[in-house]
C-alpha angles and dihedrals in degrees: 000000000000122000094257090054092050087054087060091068104105104180135050088237090057090049092047090049094047089048090049092050092047092049091051092047089050092049092051092048092047088052092051093047091050091050091051090050092050090047091052090051092051093050090060098050123110120272094252089063093039089056095047094046093048091051090050095053099035092093089060092044091051091064094076137046092236090048088053089052090053090051092048090049089052098048091045090052091054096046095049099049121073096204092051094043090056091049090047092053096050092047092047089052094050091046091053098044119082142166091295094058120097089262097186093055092042096050094044089053091050093049095046097044119109101227095184095216116166105227091199095060103028097092092047093046090049092050089053091063092037086063091053089051088052087050090053091047094052092046092050094042123200095333088079088062091075095057105038110115128237119261123257095196093166088061095043091053092048092050089046091055098045092050098047101040134059118220116257145153090268096054105035091119098049091042094049091050091054092049088049092055091049089050094052093048089051092048090053094052109104096191115319132333105292092221089059091048089050093048091050091049093055091040095051092048092051094046090054090050096049104035097088096039126094109281107244143172133064114320123238121230089255091055093047089056091047092054089049086054092051093048093051095044119108091199106044093167092057090048091050092051092049094055088041091055092046091053093048089051093050089051094044091051090051092047090052091051092051090046091050091052092048097252099135094161093063091041089056092050091054092046088063091051091047089051091053093049091045091055095050108113128203115264124178092211095057103025096116092050092043095052092047087052091050091049091049092050091048091053093057090065 
């Protein structure tokens, strides 16, 4: 409101109402600006933190169609980028390993692996998924603040060094320090990161609730192509069973990894999801919804 408009206020009540409305508007604007600043900070984090943060908020995202689209965008970005896939693999291995693992074998394998990360593009690629995390944060709002994880900057730096540098005579000290940090983190793992277990718990519960319901929400490009495949198929039951087996294989692999790492609780949660998927039978009336659901579950793992 311009000064000349303010001067049109004639009573104390009008002034107080105007002041209240302005304060509320300013508070909302400040909240939005703070969220944008936080989102910008998140977009610039290292891949290790981006991965942990996205896993922690994924159950909240899974509750809405728009949130599911953001999840699909994130997982697709990882799958289709060689740099990010390599980082995803090493962090997943570190997460799944713990003090009961053959730590010497594990650390030596990590240290001697050729991760094939392109140093020229890695920062740009990491920022690309950082922006997706920022999008997710802005979509969820300040509720996401309560479940964002703490940073383990020492581990992120160590992984970055291992994946971007080959071991040689000139960098034995730096390489050895990075390996030491990874070893220490594995030794501190009790079973599997509790944040991931909690996320799986919420996710499994939601999948069981929604699996037999009608598939709703906006379809991704992958799902649109899938439905086209269903409509053209001459043997829809065979196609359904193929996607069902693929989904079961993904869940079984995830279960085996948790079992191997000693995280029986997460393994049991996935066992319930696996049983639900296994019991799902072909129906010509719901095949499109069922296959989309199978695809969505597969993309989580």
